[in-house]
C-alpha atoms as one frame of an Amber mdcrd trajectory, in Angstrom:
protein
  95.963 103.569 100.600  97.009 105.921 103.434  98.421 108.728 102.205 101.253
 110.614 104.872 101.179 114.160 105.104 102.457 115.999 102.013 103.973 118.517
 104.641 106.856 116.221 105.225 107.620 115.919 101.699 108.127 119.385 100.910
 110.008 119.314 104.395 112.482 116.586 102.943 112.947 118.460  99.364 113.804
 121.803 101.329 116.435 119.302 103.406 117.639 118.020 100.184 118.568 121.524
  98.435 119.787 122.400 101.915 122.349 119.666 102.408 123.577 119.820  98.577
 125.943 122.334  99.466 129.338 121.365 100.947 128.970 120.185 104.217 131.083
 121.726 107.339 134.509 121.489 107.195 135.036 120.064 103.546 137.173 121.464
 101.640 137.421 122.416  97.530 138.820 119.299  96.469 135.337 117.444  98.009
 132.910 119.526  95.770 133.305 117.211  92.625 133.143 114.046  94.834 130.255
 111.211  94.445 127.576 114.057  92.939 125.304 111.046  92.036 125.322 107.539
  94.528 128.995 105.943  93.685 128.479 102.729  91.602 130.810  99.830  91.530
 132.144  96.672  93.173 133.199  95.535  96.891 134.848  91.974  97.449 133.238
  91.849 100.563 130.017  89.726 100.121 131.559  87.120  97.706 134.639  86.582
  98.949 135.254  87.798 102.604 138.789  88.277 104.077 140.198  85.624 101.441
 140.307  88.567  98.557 143.402  88.373  96.277 145.437  90.775  93.683 144.471
  87.987  91.122 140.398  87.930  92.324 140.793  91.628  92.279 142.332  92.133
  88.910 140.019  89.392  87.375 136.593  91.201  88.860 137.711  94.391  87.340
 138.235  93.021  83.682 134.598  91.485  84.206 133.083  94.600  85.301 134.245
  96.312  81.926 133.674  92.818  80.020 130.236  92.317  80.885 128.687  95.558
  80.342 129.032  96.695  83.911 131.111  99.704  83.089 129.324 101.233  80.440
 126.352 101.151  82.688 127.893 103.514  85.011 129.780 100.861  87.711 133.247
 102.492  88.035 134.955 101.729  91.869 136.790  98.455  92.073 137.061  98.135
  96.126 138.853  96.034  98.026 137.460  95.592 101.752 138.940  93.977 104.766
 142.152  91.253 104.042 144.214  93.192 102.399 146.384  94.705 105.317 150.049
  93.411 106.460 151.849  94.775 108.819 153.866  97.995 109.608 157.378  98.482
 109.203 159.809 100.331 112.069 158.518 103.508 111.151 155.016 102.636 111.024
 154.286 102.509 107.311 151.205  99.758 106.476 152.123  97.528 104.096 149.177
  94.992 102.713 149.426  90.866 102.740 151.541  88.435 100.806 148.017  88.589
  98.555 148.710  91.791  97.567 152.350  92.154  96.307 152.244  95.321  94.778
 149.567  97.786  95.406 150.475 100.569  93.159 150.904  98.091  90.338 147.040
  96.737  90.933 145.998 100.518  91.282 147.558 100.968  87.900 145.778  97.704
  86.265 142.329  99.119  87.578 143.253 102.848  86.316 144.356 101.491  83.074
 140.976 100.168  82.234 138.922 103.212  83.109 138.142 102.392  86.390 138.887
 103.404  90.173 140.359 101.654  93.078 139.222 101.610  96.362 140.275 100.070
  99.508 139.233  99.615 103.377 140.676 100.628 107.068 139.435 101.708 110.707
 139.539 103.847 112.958 140.560 100.992 115.641 143.936  99.552 116.005 142.351
  96.412 114.168 139.848  95.884 111.672 136.755  93.804 111.639 139.011  90.548
 110.577 141.565  91.463 112.863 143.674  93.079 110.254 145.807  96.609 110.787
 143.787  99.336 111.642 144.213 102.898 111.277 144.230 104.358 114.987 147.371
 106.485 115.550 148.525 106.315 111.708 145.828 108.453 110.241 147.965 110.930
 108.327 150.550 107.934 107.484 148.140 105.734 106.199 146.129 108.293 104.165
 149.464 109.370 102.711 150.181 105.866 101.720 146.753 105.422 100.281 147.272
 108.250  98.030 150.555 107.622  96.953 148.975 104.302  95.674 146.255 105.651
  93.645 143.489 105.014  96.014 140.365 107.089  94.808 137.963 105.547  97.479
 138.246 104.793 101.384 135.614 102.558 103.285 136.459 103.045 106.476 134.891
 100.701 108.855 134.320 101.323 112.614 134.946  97.801 114.216 137.814  98.312
 116.704 136.522 101.852 117.022 136.873 103.905 120.270 135.930 106.661 121.784
 133.591 109.704 119.983 132.906 108.239 116.477 132.292 111.881 114.860 135.966
 112.728 115.957 137.358 109.595 114.692 135.688 110.020 111.210 136.815 113.519
 111.016 140.152 113.099 111.848 140.662 110.630 109.190 138.935 112.699 106.391
 141.103 115.511 107.066 144.205 113.414 106.863 142.560 112.550 103.218 141.999
 116.018 102.492 145.867 116.876 103.394 147.006 114.255 100.490 145.585 116.396
  97.555 143.939 113.879  96.079 140.138 113.049  95.599 139.115 110.320  97.945
 135.484 109.144  97.870 135.072 108.877 101.850 132.675 106.070 102.775 131.925
 106.018 106.462 130.873 102.354 107.654 129.418 102.930 111.124 126.249 101.159
 110.905 123.668 103.632 111.709 124.670 104.272 115.294 124.370 107.723 117.113
 122.168 108.974 113.941 125.191 108.837 111.622 123.094 110.368 109.043 122.626
 113.546 110.664 126.257 114.066 110.994 128.473 112.107 108.459 127.855 115.156
 106.098 129.959 117.458 108.584 132.872 114.894 109.121 133.122 115.010 105.310
 131.530 111.258 104.719 130.561 111.312 100.887 128.095 108.007 102.144 127.616
 106.228 105.784 126.011 103.160 106.125 122.587 103.452 108.009 122.149  99.554
 109.092 124.044  96.757 110.258 124.963  94.306 107.593 122.905  93.178 104.908
 122.285  89.621 103.962 121.484  87.688 100.853 118.064  87.026 101.922 114.681
  88.644 101.228 113.829  88.913 104.749 117.272  90.793 105.894 117.358  92.381
 102.498 113.858  94.042 102.776 114.473  94.774 106.471 117.209  96.814 105.546
 115.796  98.590 102.569 112.181  99.418 103.314 113.933 100.515 106.989 115.164
 103.888 105.059 112.085 105.501 105.059 112.237 109.091 106.826 115.955 109.447
 106.039 115.348 111.065 102.792 116.088 114.558 104.418 119.755 113.675 105.073
 120.825 112.570 101.150 121.355 114.713  98.386 124.663 115.200  95.712 128.049
 114.444  97.659 126.379 112.820 100.667 124.338 109.974 100.588 122.382 107.148
 102.625 124.127 104.152 102.376 121.968 100.541 103.485 124.715  98.251 102.199
 125.996  96.738  99.501 124.224  95.036  96.593 123.607  91.098  97.035 122.291
  90.673  93.736 123.496  87.448  92.002 124.716  85.674  95.167 122.199  82.922
  95.028 120.283  83.405  98.186 116.774  85.389  96.206 114.891  84.556  93.360
 114.729  86.682  90.132 111.709  89.121  91.884 113.172  89.123  95.018 116.623
  90.517  93.182 114.639  92.880  91.174 113.094  94.266  94.622 116.453  94.764
  95.963 118.132  96.827  93.326 115.005  98.559  92.644 114.621  99.810  95.995
 118.087 100.761  96.282 117.731 103.043  93.020 114.719 104.441  94.388 116.544
 105.055  97.701 119.207 107.175  95.527 121.511 104.366  97.552 124.768 103.746
  96.304 124.861 100.923  93.824 127.921  98.434  95.137 128.069  95.141  93.485
 128.880  92.190  95.569 128.532  88.562  93.440 131.660  87.521  91.591 132.013
  88.964  88.199 133.100  86.491  86.450 130.354  83.993  87.006 127.097  86.199
  85.940 124.352  84.799  84.607 122.856  86.987  82.168 119.636  87.281  84.575
 121.961  88.809  87.175 123.556  91.198  84.306 119.990  92.034  83.089 119.067
  93.408  86.535 122.334  95.264  87.615 122.808  96.982  83.934 119.384  98.466
  83.028 119.743 101.563  81.886 116.349 102.979  83.042 116.429 101.661  86.376
 120.076 102.708  86.746 119.067 106.450  85.217 116.900 107.036  88.542 119.661
 105.702  91.168 121.897 108.668  88.864 119.399 111.464  88.566 121.298 114.524
  88.937 118.637 116.289  91.464 119.739 113.885  94.043 116.384 113.292  95.882
 115.788 109.982  97.948 112.488 108.790  97.444 109.960 107.916 100.034 106.965
 105.822 101.005 103.636 107.470  99.616 101.237 104.761 100.562 100.833 101.476
 102.364  97.998  98.710 102.327  99.152  95.495 104.515 102.076  94.194 102.416
 101.596  96.667  99.728 103.740  99.941  99.562 104.078 102.860  96.987 107.296
 104.325  97.003 108.072 107.870  94.758 111.189 109.195  93.909 111.193 112.646
  92.068 113.373 113.412  89.030 115.340 116.110  87.553 112.913 116.686  84.602
 109.724 116.733  86.793 108.515 113.155  86.346 108.525 110.391  89.128 110.061
 107.096  89.532 107.468 104.843  91.201 107.898 101.443  92.797 104.933  99.372
  93.359 106.106  96.701  96.384 104.483  93.522  97.226 106.227  92.469 100.154
 103.446  89.243 100.752 104.778  85.312  99.934 101.926  85.671  96.989 100.982
  87.555  94.097  98.695  90.657  94.384  97.395  93.425  92.198  98.396  96.709
  92.909  96.851 100.288  92.282  98.769 103.665  92.866  96.908 106.957  92.369
  98.262 109.935  90.494  97.314 112.111  93.328  99.629 110.325  95.525 102.676
 109.807  92.901 102.260 113.793  92.234 101.373 114.028  88.678  98.377 115.343
  87.067  94.954 113.545  86.579  96.656 111.875  83.169  99.958 111.259  82.795
 101.777 109.075  80.691 103.425 105.556  82.025 106.747 103.306  81.483 107.685
 100.035  82.916 111.431 100.428  83.264 112.080  96.669  84.099 110.141  95.587
  81.110 111.409  98.568  79.451 107.663  99.159  77.640 105.213 101.933  77.333
 101.805 101.553  79.316 100.607 104.540  77.485  98.558 107.624  78.587  96.660
 106.558  81.939  94.120 108.452  83.980  94.201 109.134  87.459  95.972 105.819
  88.288  98.239 102.951  87.529  97.166  99.389  88.312  99.702  96.414  88.004
  99.725  92.816  88.819 102.667  92.330  91.401 104.599  88.584  91.723 105.591
  87.776  95.656 108.447  89.794  96.909 108.313  91.761  93.748 107.984  95.044
  92.491 106.975  97.092  89.619 108.843  99.822  88.410 107.641 103.105  86.719
 108.661 106.122  85.379 105.408 108.763  85.113 105.349 111.828  83.519 102.777
 114.698  83.865 101.340 116.217  80.309 103.693 119.061  80.127 106.867 117.144
  81.280 109.802 115.633  78.918 109.157 112.116  78.269 112.338 111.808  76.397
 115.077 112.491  79.453 115.664 108.906  80.421 118.174 108.426  77.529 116.237
 105.349  76.074 112.921 106.314  73.775 109.578 105.886  74.902 108.876 103.029
  72.136 109.421 100.057  74.600 112.516  99.126  73.028
């Protein structure tokens, strides 16, 4: 396999450290937001604009009952479709499907979860509902009064300079005094990853919409190569929400989806009907060792270190000095893969654990090999001989 320049990885690591501070224009209340990639649920992928109060309450309850809350998922986010009309003063109300937004927020908060909503810097949203253009301060105050903890701000209907539009809403949110995670949805236009943090974004969409099929998911996910230097604690590249469980991909493809997003230090925002999940879906979404890779406090986004035809090796350095490794087979048939410890960045002798299987592979020399299913991935954690092998939480006993 070919090895990209090691200098690029050093540059990426330096840039992560540089970007880990507060972005220009940020306030003290921003400093503790999204220190690891946000985890939660969003209504759009499964329910679209037909979302309702009853649906959201059921999803919040299922997030707790399924074990997802215990695994780290905390935001319950209503996407486009909740908005109603403005009154004579310009105050925005929710539509008839959401009779009491403050009451809904209280219900979500009472479960130990956080509440998210959606708006747009345009006059209208993607689905033609009211946007926030000209009402930024008014809407920010409304959101804060409801108890909103997360705002997805979608460019549909946006006009003029996106930097100015996104900065304007960030400033409005800051003036409320309420800590609100700010999700910029600008679809990767205008190199948003290069300026998203400077306008207060905690995360920013880097692509157009994902879809529930392997081809689109893989295009979105693998296209994140090269963006790693723009991510870090408090500000994350967002390759869109998870489709895991929606039925358009098989088991191996959904594992690839989840594993790649975790290596990318991407937000983990589930988008399936949580009340109807199969055990295999819950298993993918809640695997603690895989999630630990995404939530590692160092906040380093992984990168591709080797490529051979449809085979790719990705590596994400972790805070204990170990490496999370993804062996990806993008072919439509099973293939064997080998990754060298030199590419991974660990000593010649290292301890290896399979994170999906939650099984120790033992102490290996120079390389690790595996058979990888079609469109699948093997996800590993690799420790050098002097590194801490207990830092993941789960023991190394193959539980």
